[in-house]
Each structure stands twice: as C-alpha cells, then as structure tokens.
C-alpha positions as a Markdown table, in Angstrom:
| # | Residue | x | y | z |
|---|---|---|---|---|
| 1 | Met | 77.4 | 144.6 | 63.8 |
| 2 | Thr | 78.9 | 141.8 | 65.9 |
| 3 | Thr | 82.5 | 140.4 | 65.6 |
| 4 | Asp | 81.9 | 137.5 | 67.9 |
| 5 | Ser | 82.3 | 134.9 | 65.1 |
| 6 | Ala | 84.2 | 137.0 | 62.5 |
| 7 | Val | 87.7 | 136.0 | 61.7 |
| 8 | Gly | 90.3 | 138.7 | 62.5 |
| 9 | Ile | 92.6 | 140.2 | 65.0 |
| 10 | Glu | 91.5 | 139.4 | 68.6 |
| 11 | Ala | 94.4 | 141.2 | 70.3 |
| 12 | Ile | 97.4 | 143.2 | 69.1 |
| 13 | Asp | 100.6 | 144.5 | 70.8 |
| 14 | Val | 103.7 | 146.3 | 69.7 |
| 15 | Tyr | 107.4 | 146.4 | 70.6 |
| 16 | Val | 108.9 | 149.7 | 69.6 |
| 17 | Gly | 112.4 | 149.3 | 71.0 |
| 18 | Arg | 113.8 | 151.0 | 74.0 |
| 19 | Thr | 116.0 | 153.7 | 72.5 |
| 20 | Ser | 115.5 | 156.4 | 69.8 |
| 21 | Val | 117.4 | 159.0 | 67.9 |
| 22 | Gly | 116.2 | 162.3 | 66.3 |
| 23 | Val | 115.9 | 162.1 | 62.5 |
| 24 | Arg | 117.0 | 165.7 | 62.0 |
| 25 | Glu | 120.0 | 165.1 | 64.2 |
| 26 | Leu | 120.9 | 162.1 | 62.1 |
| 27 | Phe | 120.6 | 164.2 | 58.9 |
| 28 | Leu | 122.9 | 166.8 | 60.3 |
| 29 | Ala | 125.5 | 164.2 | 61.5 |
| 30 | Arg | 125.5 | 162.5 | 58.1 |
| 31 | Asp | 125.6 | 165.8 | 56.2 |
| 32 | Leu | 122.5 | 164.7 | 54.2 |
| 33 | Asp | 120.4 | 167.1 | 52.1 |
| 34 | Gln | 118.0 | 168.8 | 54.6 |
| 35 | Arg | 115.4 | 169.3 | 51.8 |
| 36 | Arg | 114.9 | 165.5 | 51.8 |
| 37 | Phe | 114.3 | 165.6 | 55.5 |
| 38 | Glu | 110.9 | 167.4 | 55.0 |
| 39 | Asn | 109.8 | 164.7 | 52.6 |
| 40 | Leu | 110.2 | 162.0 | 55.2 |
| 41 | Met | 107.7 | 163.6 | 57.6 |
| 42 | Met | 109.5 | 161.8 | 60.5 |
| 43 | Arg | 110.6 | 163.1 | 63.9 |
| 44 | Arg | 112.5 | 160.2 | 65.5 |
| 45 | Lys | 113.3 | 156.5 | 64.9 |
| 46 | Ser | 113.7 | 153.5 | 67.1 |
| 47 | Val | 117.1 | 152.0 | 67.4 |
| 48 | Gly | 117.9 | 148.4 | 68.3 |
| 49 | Leu | 120.8 | 147.4 | 70.5 |
| 50 | Pro | 123.4 | 144.9 | 69.2 |
| 51 | Cys | 121.8 | 142.3 | 71.5 |
| 52 | Glu | 118.4 | 142.8 | 69.8 |
| 53 | Asp | 117.4 | 141.0 | 66.6 |
| 54 | Ala | 114.2 | 140.0 | 64.8 |
| 55 | Val | 113.7 | 137.2 | 67.3 |
| 56 | Thr | 113.9 | 139.4 | 70.4 |
| 57 | Asn | 111.7 | 142.0 | 68.7 |
| 58 | Ala | 109.1 | 139.3 | 67.9 |
| 59 | Val | 109.0 | 137.8 | 71.4 |
| 60 | Asn | 108.9 | 141.2 | 73.2 |
| 61 | Ala | 105.9 | 142.2 | 71.1 |
| 62 | Ala | 104.1 | 138.9 | 71.5 |
| 63 | Lys | 104.8 | 138.1 | 75.2 |
| 64 | Pro | 102.1 | 140.3 | 76.7 |
| 65 | Leu | 99.5 | 138.7 | 74.4 |
| 66 | Val | 100.6 | 135.2 | 75.3 |
| 67 | Asp | 100.9 | 135.9 | 79.0 |
| 68 | Ala | 97.3 | 137.2 | 79.1 |
| 69 | Leu | 95.9 | 133.9 | 77.8 |
| 70 | Ala | 94.5 | 131.4 | 80.3 |
| 71 | Pro | 96.2 | 128.0 | 80.2 |
| 72 | Asp | 93.4 | 126.4 | 78.1 |
| 73 | Glu | 93.5 | 129.4 | 75.7 |
| 74 | Arg | 97.2 | 129.0 | 75.2 |
| 75 | Glu | 96.7 | 125.3 | 74.3 |
| 76 | Met | 94.4 | 126.5 | 71.5 |
| 77 | Val | 97.3 | 128.4 | 69.8 |
| 78 | Glu | 97.9 | 125.9 | 67.0 |
| 79 | Leu | 99.8 | 128.1 | 64.6 |
| 80 | Val | 102.6 | 130.6 | 64.9 |
| 81 | Ile | 103.9 | 132.5 | 61.9 |
| 82 | Val | 106.6 | 135.1 | 61.8 |
| 83 | Gly | 106.7 | 137.5 | 58.8 |
| 84 | Thr | 110.1 | 139.0 | 58.3 |
| 85 | Glu | 112.8 | 140.0 | 55.9 |
| 86 | Ser | 115.4 | 139.8 | 58.7 |
| 87 | Gly | 115.8 | 136.0 | 58.9 |
| 88 | Val | 118.8 | 134.7 | 60.8 |
| 89 | Asp | 119.2 | 131.4 | 58.8 |
| 90 | Phe | 118.4 | 130.1 | 55.3 |
| 91 | Gly | 116.7 | 127.0 | 56.8 |
| 92 | Lys | 115.9 | 127.4 | 60.4 |
| 93 | Pro | 112.9 | 129.8 | 60.8 |
| 94 | Ile | 112.7 | 132.6 | 63.4 |
| 95 | Ser | 109.4 | 131.1 | 64.6 |
| 96 | Thr | 111.3 | 128.2 | 66.3 |
| 97 | Tyr | 113.0 | 130.5 | 68.6 |
| 98 | Val | 109.8 | 132.5 | 69.2 |
| 99 | His | 107.8 | 129.4 | 69.9 |
| 100 | Glu | 110.3 | 128.2 | 72.5 |
| 101 | Ala | 110.7 | 131.6 | 74.3 |
| 102 | Leu | 106.9 | 132.1 | 74.5 |
| 103 | Gly | 106.3 | 128.6 | 75.9 |
| 104 | Leu | 103.7 | 127.7 | 73.2 |
| 105 | Pro | 102.3 | 124.2 | 73.0 |
| 106 | Arg | 104.3 | 121.7 | 70.9 |
| 107 | Arg | 101.1 | 120.6 | 69.0 |
| 108 | Cys | 101.6 | 123.7 | 66.9 |
| 109 | Arg | 102.4 | 124.6 | 63.3 |
| 110 | Ser | 105.4 | 126.9 | 63.2 |
| 111 | Phe | 107.0 | 128.7 | 60.2 |
| 112 | Glu | 108.4 | 131.9 | 58.8 |
| 113 | Val | 107.3 | 133.8 | 55.7 |
| 114 | Lys | 109.3 | 136.2 | 53.6 |
| 115 | His | 108.3 | 138.8 | 51.1 |
| 116 | Ala | 110.0 | 142.0 | 52.2 |
| 117 | Cys | 107.4 | 144.3 | 53.8 |
| 118 | Tyr | 104.5 | 142.2 | 52.6 |
| 119 | Gly | 105.5 | 139.4 | 54.9 |
| 120 | Gly | 103.3 | 140.5 | 57.8 |
| 121 | Thr | 100.2 | 140.6 | 55.6 |
| 122 | Ala | 101.0 | 137.2 | 54.1 |
| 123 | Ala | 101.2 | 135.8 | 57.6 |
| 124 | Leu | 98.0 | 137.4 | 58.7 |
| 125 | Gln | 96.0 | 136.2 | 55.7 |
| 126 | Met | 97.4 | 132.7 | 56.0 |
| 127 | Ala | 96.4 | 132.6 | 59.7 |
| 128 | Ala | 92.9 | 133.9 | 59.0 |
| 129 | Ala | 92.4 | 131.2 | 56.4 |
| 130 | Phe | 93.6 | 128.6 | 58.9 |
| 131 | Val | 91.3 | 129.8 | 61.7 |
| 132 | Gly | 88.3 | 130.2 | 59.3 |
| 133 | Thr | 88.5 | 126.6 | 58.1 |
| 134 | His | 89.4 | 125.0 | 61.4 |
| 135 | Pro | 86.8 | 122.6 | 62.8 |
| 136 | Asp | 87.3 | 124.0 | 66.4 |
| 137 | Pro | 85.9 | 127.5 | 66.8 |
| 138 | Glu | 88.2 | 128.2 | 69.7 |
| 139 | Val | 91.4 | 127.8 | 67.8 |
| 140 | Lys | 93.9 | 130.7 | 67.7 |
| 141 | Ala | 96.9 | 131.7 | 65.6 |
| 142 | Leu | 99.8 | 133.9 | 66.6 |
| 143 | Val | 101.1 | 136.2 | 63.8 |
| 144 | Ile | 104.2 | 138.3 | 64.4 |
| 145 | Ala | 105.7 | 140.8 | 61.9 |
| 146 | Ala | 109.2 | 141.5 | 63.1 |
| 147 | Asp | 112.3 | 142.9 | 61.6 |
| 148 | Ala | 115.7 | 144.4 | 62.5 |
| 149 | Ala | 117.4 | 147.1 | 60.4 |
| 150 | Met | 120.9 | 146.5 | 59.1 |
| 151 | Ala | 124.0 | 148.5 | 59.8 |
| 152 | Ala | 124.8 | 148.5 | 56.1 |
| 153 | Ala | 122.7 | 151.5 | 55.3 |
| 154 | Arg | 124.9 | 153.8 | 57.4 |
| 155 | Gly | 125.4 | 157.2 | 55.8 |
| 156 | Thr | 122.7 | 156.6 | 53.1 |
| 157 | Tyr | 119.3 | 158.2 | 52.8 |
| 158 | Trp | 117.8 | 154.8 | 53.9 |
| 159 | Glu | 119.3 | 155.1 | 57.3 |
| 160 | Pro | 117.1 | 157.9 | 58.7 |
| 161 | Ser | 113.9 | 156.0 | 58.0 |
| 162 | Gln | 115.0 | 152.6 | 59.4 |
| 163 | Gly | 113.3 | 151.8 | 62.7 |
| 164 | Ala | 113.2 | 148.8 | 65.0 |
| 165 | Gly | 110.4 | 146.7 | 66.5 |
| 166 | Ala | 107.6 | 144.3 | 65.8 |
| 167 | Val | 103.8 | 143.9 | 65.9 |
| 168 | Ala | 102.1 | 140.7 | 67.3 |
| 169 | Met | 98.6 | 139.7 | 66.5 |
| 170 | Leu | 96.4 | 137.0 | 68.0 |
| 171 | Val | 94.0 | 135.8 | 65.2 |
| 172 | Ser | 90.8 | 134.0 | 66.0 |
| 173 | Arg | 87.0 | 134.1 | 65.5 |
| 174 | Arg | 86.7 | 136.7 | 68.1 |
| 175 | Ala | 87.8 | 139.8 | 66.2 |
| 176 | Asp | 87.9 | 142.4 | 69.0 |
| 177 | Val | 90.4 | 144.6 | 67.2 |
| 178 | Leu | 89.8 | 144.1 | 63.4 |
| 179 | Ala | 87.2 | 141.8 | 61.7 |
| 180 | Leu | 88.5 | 141.0 | 58.2 |
| 181 | Asp | 86.0 | 141.4 | 55.4 |
| 182 | Ala | 85.9 | 137.9 | 53.9 |
| 183 | Gly | 86.8 | 137.8 | 50.2 |
| 184 | Ala | 87.4 | 141.6 | 50.1 |
| 185 | Asn | 91.0 | 141.4 | 48.8 |
| 186 | Gly | 92.7 | 142.9 | 45.7 |
| 187 | Tyr | 96.1 | 141.7 | 44.6 |
| 188 | Tyr | 98.9 | 142.9 | 42.3 |
| 189 | Ser | 102.4 | 141.4 | 42.0 |
| 190 | His | 105.2 | 141.4 | 39.6 |
| 191 | Glu | 109.0 | 141.0 | 39.6 |
| 192 | Val | 111.0 | 144.2 | 40.2 |
| 193 | Met | 114.4 | 144.9 | 41.8 |
| 194 | Asp | 113.4 | 148.0 | 43.9 |
| 195 | Thr | 114.9 | 147.1 | 47.3 |
| 196 | Leu | 116.8 | 144.0 | 48.2 |
| 197 | Arg | 119.0 | 142.3 | 50.8 |
| 198 | Pro | 121.3 | 140.0 | 48.7 |
| 199 | Arg | 123.8 | 139.5 | 51.6 |
| 200 | Pro | 123.6 | 139.9 | 55.4 |
| 201 | Asp | 125.9 | 142.9 | 55.1 |
| 202 | Leu | 124.2 | 144.6 | 52.2 |
| 203 | Glu | 120.9 | 146.4 | 51.8 |
| 204 | Ala | 120.5 | 148.0 | 48.5 |
| 205 | Gly | 117.9 | 149.3 | 46.0 |
| 206 | Asp | 116.5 | 152.1 | 43.9 |
| 207 | Ser | 114.3 | 154.5 | 46.0 |
| 208 | Asp | 112.7 | 156.1 | 42.9 |
| 209 | Leu | 111.9 | 152.7 | 41.4 |
| 210 | Ser | 110.5 | 151.6 | 44.7 |
| 211 | Leu | 108.2 | 154.6 | 45.0 |
| 212 | Leu | 106.9 | 154.1 | 41.4 |
| 213 | Ser | 106.3 | 150.4 | 42.1 |
| 214 | Tyr | 104.5 | 151.2 | 45.4 |
| 215 | Leu | 102.2 | 153.6 | 43.5 |
| 216 | Glu | 101.5 | 151.2 | 40.7 |
| 217 | Cys | 100.7 | 148.4 | 43.1 |
| 218 | Leu | 98.3 | 150.6 | 45.2 |
| 219 | Glu | 96.4 | 151.6 | 42.0 |
| 220 | Gln | 96.2 | 148.1 | 40.6 |
| 221 | Ser | 95.4 | 146.3 | 43.9 |
| 222 | Tyr | 92.7 | 148.8 | 44.6 |
| 223 | Arg | 91.3 | 148.3 | 41.1 |
| 224 | His | 91.2 | 144.5 | 41.8 |
| 225 | Tyr | 89.5 | 145.2 | 45.1 |
| 226 | Thr | 86.7 | 147.2 | 43.4 |
| 227 | Glu | 86.2 | 144.3 | 41.0 |
| 228 | Arg | 85.7 | 142.0 | 44.0 |
| 229 | Val | 83.7 | 144.4 | 46.0 |
| 230 | Val | 81.2 | 145.9 | 43.6 |
| 231 | Gly | 80.3 | 149.5 | 44.5 |
| 232 | Ala | 83.3 | 150.2 | 46.6 |
| 233 | Asp | 84.3 | 153.9 | 46.7 |
| 234 | Val | 87.6 | 155.1 | 47.9 |
| 235 | Val | 86.0 | 158.0 | 49.8 |
| 236 | Thr | 82.7 | 156.8 | 51.0 |
| 237 | Thr | 83.4 | 153.1 | 51.7 |
| 238 | Phe | 86.2 | 153.5 | 54.2 |
| 239 | Asp | 86.2 | 155.5 | 57.4 |
| 240 | His | 90.0 | 155.4 | 57.4 |
| 241 | Leu | 92.8 | 154.4 | 55.0 |
| 242 | Val | 95.8 | 152.6 | 56.4 |
| 243 | Leu | 98.7 | 152.3 | 54.0 |
| 244 | His | 102.1 | 150.6 | 54.3 |
| 245 | Thr | 104.4 | 153.2 | 55.8 |
| 246 | Pro | 108.1 | 153.0 | 55.0 |
| 247 | Phe | 108.0 | 156.7 | 55.9 |
| 248 | Ala | 105.1 | 159.0 | 56.4 |
| 249 | Gly | 105.8 | 161.3 | 53.4 |
| 250 | Met | 105.4 | 158.4 | 51.0 |
| 251 | Val | 101.9 | 157.7 | 52.3 |
| 252 | Arg | 100.9 | 161.3 | 51.8 |
| 253 | Gly | 101.9 | 161.2 | 48.2 |
| 254 | Ala | 100.2 | 157.8 | 47.7 |
| 255 | His | 96.9 | 159.0 | 49.2 |
| 256 | Arg | 96.9 | 162.1 | 47.0 |
| 257 | Thr | 97.4 | 160.0 | 43.9 |
| 258 | Leu | 94.7 | 157.5 | 44.8 |
| 259 | Val | 91.9 | 159.9 | 45.7 |
| 260 | Arg | 92.7 | 162.3 | 42.9 |
| 261 | Arg | 92.5 | 159.4 | 40.3 |
| 262 | His | 89.4 | 157.7 | 41.8 |
| 263 | Ala | 87.4 | 160.5 | 43.3 |
| 264 | Gly | 88.5 | 163.6 | 41.4 |
| 265 | Leu | 89.0 | 165.6 | 44.6 |
| 266 | Ser | 90.5 | 169.1 | 44.4 |
| 267 | Thr | 93.8 | 169.9 | 46.3 |
| 268 | Pro | 92.0 | 171.4 | 49.3 |
| 269 | Glu | 89.6 | 168.4 | 49.4 |
| 270 | Ile | 92.5 | 166.0 | 49.3 |
| 271 | Asp | 94.2 | 167.8 | 52.2 |
| 272 | Ala | 91.1 | 167.7 | 54.3 |
| 273 | Asp | 90.5 | 164.0 | 53.5 |
| 274 | Phe | 94.1 | 163.2 | 54.4 |
| 275 | Ala | 93.8 | 165.0 | 57.7 |
| 276 | Glu | 90.5 | 163.2 | 58.5 |
| 277 | Arg | 91.2 | 159.6 | 57.3 |
| 278 | Val | 95.0 | 159.1 | 57.0 |
| 279 | Ala | 97.0 | 161.4 | 59.2 |
| 280 | Gly | 96.3 | 159.5 | 62.4 |
| 281 | Ser | 97.8 | 156.4 | 61.0 |
| 282 | Leu | 101.2 | 158.1 | 60.7 |
| 283 | Glu | 101.7 | 159.4 | 64.2 |
| 284 | Tyr | 103.5 | 156.3 | 65.5 |
| 285 | Cys | 105.4 | 155.7 | 62.2 |
| 286 | Ala | 106.8 | 159.2 | 62.4 |
| 287 | Glu | 108.2 | 158.4 | 65.8 |
| 288 | Val | 109.4 | 154.8 | 65.2 |
| 289 | Gly | 110.4 | 154.7 | 61.6 |
| 290 | Asn | 110.1 | 151.9 | 59.0 |
| 291 | Val | 109.6 | 148.5 | 60.7 |
| 292 | Tyr | 109.3 | 146.7 | 57.4 |
| 293 | Ser | 106.8 | 143.8 | 57.7 |
| 294 | Ala | 105.3 | 145.4 | 60.7 |
| 295 | Ala | 104.9 | 148.9 | 59.2 |
| 296 | Leu | 101.3 | 148.5 | 58.1 |
| 297 | Tyr | 100.3 | 147.1 | 61.5 |
| 298 | Leu | 102.0 | 149.8 | 63.4 |
| 299 | Ala | 100.0 | 152.2 | 61.3 |
| 300 | Leu | 96.8 | 150.2 | 62.1 |
| 301 | Cys | 97.6 | 150.7 | 65.9 |
| 302 | Ser | 98.2 | 154.4 | 65.3 |
| 303 | Thr | 94.9 | 154.7 | 63.4 |
| 304 | Ile | 92.9 | 153.1 | 66.3 |
| 305 | Asp | 94.7 | 155.1 | 69.0 |
| 306 | His | 94.2 | 158.4 | 67.2 |
| 307 | Gly | 90.8 | 158.0 | 65.7 |
| 308 | Ala | 87.2 | 158.0 | 67.0 |
| 309 | Phe | 85.8 | 154.5 | 67.0 |
| 310 | Asp | 82.5 | 154.8 | 68.9 |
| 311 | Arg | 80.8 | 152.8 | 66.1 |
| 312 | Pro | 81.9 | 150.0 | 63.7 |
| 313 | Ser | 84.3 | 151.6 | 61.3 |
| 314 | Arg | 85.6 | 150.2 | 58.0 |
| 315 | Leu | 89.3 | 150.5 | 57.2 |
| 316 | Gly | 90.8 | 150.2 | 53.7 |
| 317 | Met | 94.3 | 148.7 | 54.1 |
| 318 | Phe | 97.2 | 148.5 | 51.6 |
| 319 | Ser | 100.2 | 146.3 | 52.0 |
| 320 | Tyr | 103.3 | 146.4 | 49.8 |
| 321 | Gly | 106.5 | 144.4 | 49.7 |
| 322 | Ser | 109.4 | 145.1 | 47.4 |
| 323 | Gly | 110.1 | 142.6 | 44.7 |
| 324 | Cys | 107.1 | 142.8 | 44.6 |
| 325 | Ala | 103.7 | 141.8 | 46.1 |
| 326 | Ser | 100.8 | 143.9 | 47.2 |
| 327 | Glu | 97.3 | 143.6 | 48.6 |
| 328 | Phe | 94.4 | 146.0 | 49.2 |
| 329 | Tyr | 91.9 | 144.6 | 51.7 |
| 330 | Ser | 89.4 | 145.8 | 54.3 |
| 331 | Gly | 88.1 | 145.1 | 57.7 |
| 332 | Val | 85.9 | 146.6 | 60.4 |
| 333 | Val | 87.1 | 148.0 | 63.8 |
| 334 | Pro | 84.5 | 147.4 | 66.5 |
| 335 | Pro | 83.8 | 150.1 | 69.1 |
| 336 | Gly | 85.7 | 148.2 | 71.9 |
| 337 | Ala | 88.9 | 148.1 | 70.0 |
| 338 | Lys | 90.1 | 151.5 | 71.0 |
| 339 | Ala | 89.9 | 150.7 | 74.7 |
| 340 | Arg | 91.5 | 147.3 | 74.2 |
| 341 | Leu | 94.5 | 148.8 | 72.4 |
| 342 | Ala | 94.8 | 151.7 | 74.9 |
| 343 | Ala | 95.5 | 149.1 | 77.5 |
| 344 | Ala | 98.6 | 148.1 | 75.6 |
| 345 | Gly | 99.9 | 151.7 | 75.9 |
| 346 | Val | 101.8 | 151.9 | 72.6 |
| 347 | Gly | 102.0 | 155.7 | 72.9 |
| 348 | Arg | 103.5 | 155.4 | 76.4 |
| 349 | Arg | 106.1 | 152.9 | 75.2 |
| 350 | Ile | 107.1 | 155.2 | 72.4 |
| 351 | Ala | 107.5 | 158.1 | 74.9 |
| 352 | Asp | 109.5 | 155.9 | 77.3 |
| 353 | Arg | 112.3 | 155.2 | 74.9 |
| 354 | Arg | 115.7 | 156.6 | 75.9 |
| 355 | Pro | 116.8 | 159.4 | 73.6 |
| 356 | Leu | 120.3 | 158.8 | 72.2 |
| 357 | Glu | 123.0 | 161.2 | 71.6 |
| 358 | Met | 124.9 | 160.6 | 68.3 |
| 359 | Pro | 128.0 | 159.0 | 70.0 |
| 360 | Glu | 125.7 | 156.5 | 71.8 |
| 361 | Tyr | 123.9 | 155.8 | 68.5 |
| 362 | Glu | 127.2 | 155.2 | 66.7 |
| 363 | Val | 128.2 | 152.5 | 69.2 |
| 364 | Leu | 124.9 | 150.7 | 68.7 |
| 365 | Val | 125.2 | 150.8 | 64.9 |
| 366 | Asp | 128.8 | 149.6 | 65.2 |
| 367 | Gly | 127.7 | 146.5 | 67.1 |
| 368 | Ala | 124.7 | 145.7 | 64.9 |
| 369 | Ala | 126.7 | 143.6 | 62.4 |
| 370 | His | 127.2 | 140.9 | 65.1 |
| 371 | Arg | 123.5 | 140.1 | 65.2 |
| 372 | Met | 123.0 | 139.4 | 61.5 |
| 373 | Ser | 122.7 | 136.0 | 59.9 |
| 374 | Gly | 125.9 | 134.2 | 59.1 |
| 375 | Val | 127.7 | 134.9 | 62.4 |
| 376 | Arg | 129.1 | 131.7 | 63.8 |
| 377 | Asp | 130.2 | 132.6 | 67.3 |
| 378 | His | 129.8 | 135.8 | 69.3 |
| 379 | Val | 129.1 | 136.8 | 72.9 |
| 380 | Phe | 126.9 | 139.9 | 73.3 |
| 381 | Asp | 128.7 | 141.8 | 76.0 |
| 382 | Thr | 126.8 | 144.9 | 76.9 |
| 383 | Lys | 129.7 | 146.8 | 78.5 |
| 384 | Glu | 130.2 | 149.1 | 75.5 |
| 385 | Tyr | 126.6 | 150.4 | 76.0 |
| 386 | Gln | 126.1 | 149.5 | 79.6 |
| 387 | Asp | 124.5 | 152.8 | 80.6 |
| 388 | Val | 121.9 | 152.4 | 77.9 |
| 389 | Tyr | 121.3 | 148.8 | 78.8 |
| 390 | Asp | 121.0 | 149.4 | 82.5 |
| 391 | Asp | 118.6 | 152.3 | 81.9 |
| 392 | Arg | 116.1 | 150.6 | 79.6 |
| 393 | Phe | 116.6 | 146.8 | 79.8 |
| 394 | Ala | 118.1 | 145.6 | 83.0 |
| 395 | Gly | 115.5 | 144.0 | 85.2 |
| 396 | Arg | 112.6 | 144.6 | 82.8 |
| 397 | Gly | 112.1 | 141.1 | 81.6 |
| 398 | Leu | 112.8 | 141.7 | 77.9 |
| 399 | Leu | 114.3 | 139.0 | 75.7 |
| 400 | Val | 117.9 | 139.8 | 74.6 |
| 401 | Leu | 120.4 | 137.9 | 72.5 |
| 402 | Asp | 123.1 | 136.5 | 74.8 |
| 403 | Glu | 125.4 | 134.6 | 72.5 |
| 404 | Ile | 125.8 | 132.7 | 69.2 |
| 405 | Arg | 127.6 | 129.5 | 69.5 |
| 406 | Asp | 128.3 | 127.4 | 66.3 |
| 407 | Phe | 125.4 | 129.4 | 64.7 |
| 408 | His | 122.9 | 128.5 | 67.4 |
| 409 | Arg | 121.4 | 131.6 | 69.0 |
| 410 | Gly | 121.1 | 131.7 | 72.8 |
| 411 | Tyr | 118.7 | 134.2 | 74.5 |
| 412 | Arg | 118.1 | 135.4 | 78.0 |
| 413 | Trp | 115.7 | 137.6 | 79.9 |
| 414 | Ser | 117.0 | 141.0 | 80.9 |
C-alpha cells in the first residue's frame, strides 16, 4: 500500500509542557479519595506556567514542523486551523496569533474551531476535505489541537487529570504518518450538559453523565461506521484502537464495553486484546494528562511510538467532545511513520519535564487565572517562579506570554 497520494497526516509533533507533578502526590495534598486514584491509571500530569496559554502551546507544538519546511513548501500552507476549548476571545481566534508567530504566508485561511475535546478532530477532518478537493496536489494545511487547563478545578477530582500541551499536524496528500480512510467515518451527536466552561473562571460538569455519554457515543458512532464500512469487525479490522483519553482508566472501561458487545470476548480475552491493541496508546496520556482537543492525537503518537509498525497497520479512532459530538474513523499507519515520529522525541520531551514539588505547583496554579480570556491588562513577570523558568524555558526558544495590554496579547521567545 502506498500513501503518496492519500490525504492524511504528513507530519506530527507534540508539546507536552516543561513541568509536571505526580498525580498521587496531588491526591494526597488535596485529601482526595485514594480509591479513585487507581481508576485514573495516571502517573504524572503536565503543568503549564502562568506565561503559557493555548496560543503558546499551539505554537510550541507546530514550530518544529513549520521550521522543517523548505521556503516553497511553507508557501503551500494555505490553511491553519486551531481546535481548542481554551479560546482567549469570543471573536478573535487563536489561529491569528499562531499564524503570526509561525511566519505563515498571508495568502492563507485562518480560523479556530470549538467543540470541547472534539475540536481537534473537527479541524483535522476539515483540513483533509480542503486538501482532498484542492486543485494543487502540493497544498498543505496546518492543524493544531491546543488547550490550557483552568485554575478553577483546584481541589476537585477534575484537577488530577488536567494536563497541558498541544499536538500539531501537517495535512497533505503525502500521508507519511496516517492515511485517512476516505469515507470511513461514523458520527453521533446530541445535546447534553456533561462538562462545560460557561465562564473563564469556571469549569464544571457531571463526571458520571460524561462517562455515560462517552460510552453511548462510542457505541453509536461505531455502529454508524459499520454501516458505512460493510464487513468491519471491531477485533479483526483494526490493528490498534485509539480512543479519546481524558484519563487512561476511562479508555480501559470503554474498550471493555465495546469489544464485549460487538465481539463477545471473555474477560481474559478482553484483557489480552487491551494489552495488545490499546495499552500502548495510553503511555503518554498517563504521563501528560488530559489535553482536551489534543488528547486523541497524543494517544495516536503514543500508539505509534509503542507499537510495531513494520507493515501498513489500520487504526480505529474514536473522538469525543462534551456537549456532545463524536466520530469513529479509521486510517492506515505506513511502515515509515514510526521512524518519522521517533525523530520528534516525544518520549524524551516527557522525560525532560521538571518535576514540581507541591509548593512550586501551587504558585503556578495561583498565577494561571491571569492567562485566561477576559483579562484586560497584565504583565507576566516570571520572578515568582524564576527558578522553574530559568531551568526549563530560558534560552530554549519557546514562545511565552509576555503581556496583555488592552486585551491584546503580546508574546516573546524565551
């Protein structure tokens, strides 16, 4: 199988933040029920600095991809979409800041899409349609799924799972990482108030309702997929399953429900199937946490880095966004994808984060409110966390938020 003319992901890169905190330590500090810790299946989570927002996360994920393009290739980037639920303005999209910071051509469509954690998939599918119907076979689109956790969840059971970061994808007709199966998409959407961000300072929801909605959407979107792709089988069609991962424990339960219902596997068979086809997708998520619109694509990177891809391998992928929208789709990973992703060094970046002690973590959480939407004026002085900044940011060429002046955000390179 060749992916030379298939529409899909040509290149992918990830920004996982530069600091992290232990999830068990956070449970202990917040006096949370330790029995719920086991359900998360998480070890650590990435933590954003007050001078990091969805814009900086997006740019820091995408910059290596854009920098690797030759000048004529950069001119072929005619679309940039940012999928996020961490917008910084009701009108001005994050993509404008991203477009400017990355030096993309001005003859370029630029916009932001929002549908909770489904936003990254909405952006990818729109970009694929754009590329697939464009008259120039060399055209490219830049898709970035980027979010920034809020400080409002402090002390809740949401806090331990909330990560920080972004995933950037270059979409073209040279699908070196993932060739999308054209037309192989199942959808399921309805209105539900499972999780929400009604104000910049409030993140709320019903975790039980969200879990039930996720499971219903997985079942129904997969059923729609099987109507589109006649003969599809949840066990034999897909070499790996990659599911939206707000936390790893949720995926384990979702996989169990799906294969029991559609394949009738016994409990030992389910456990073996999970270990073979799903567990690899959770390695990075267990270290980074929920990155919202980017969570599925962090799981995709984890799957490729931790799996054997010496032949073309088909993935079944499930995307879910609260509120809600969902999609089950598929694509093929070519043999060269593993080496291409290894060059990005996602695992090394995760390992290179600075481990935070709880007092350091509290300082960063205290400052997070200043980066949210609605802030009119603020200077992001790093002195309160100078040691952390100097250790992991200074001189490393990462984009950071410098100031907000009359609502306009100013950024600089570290």
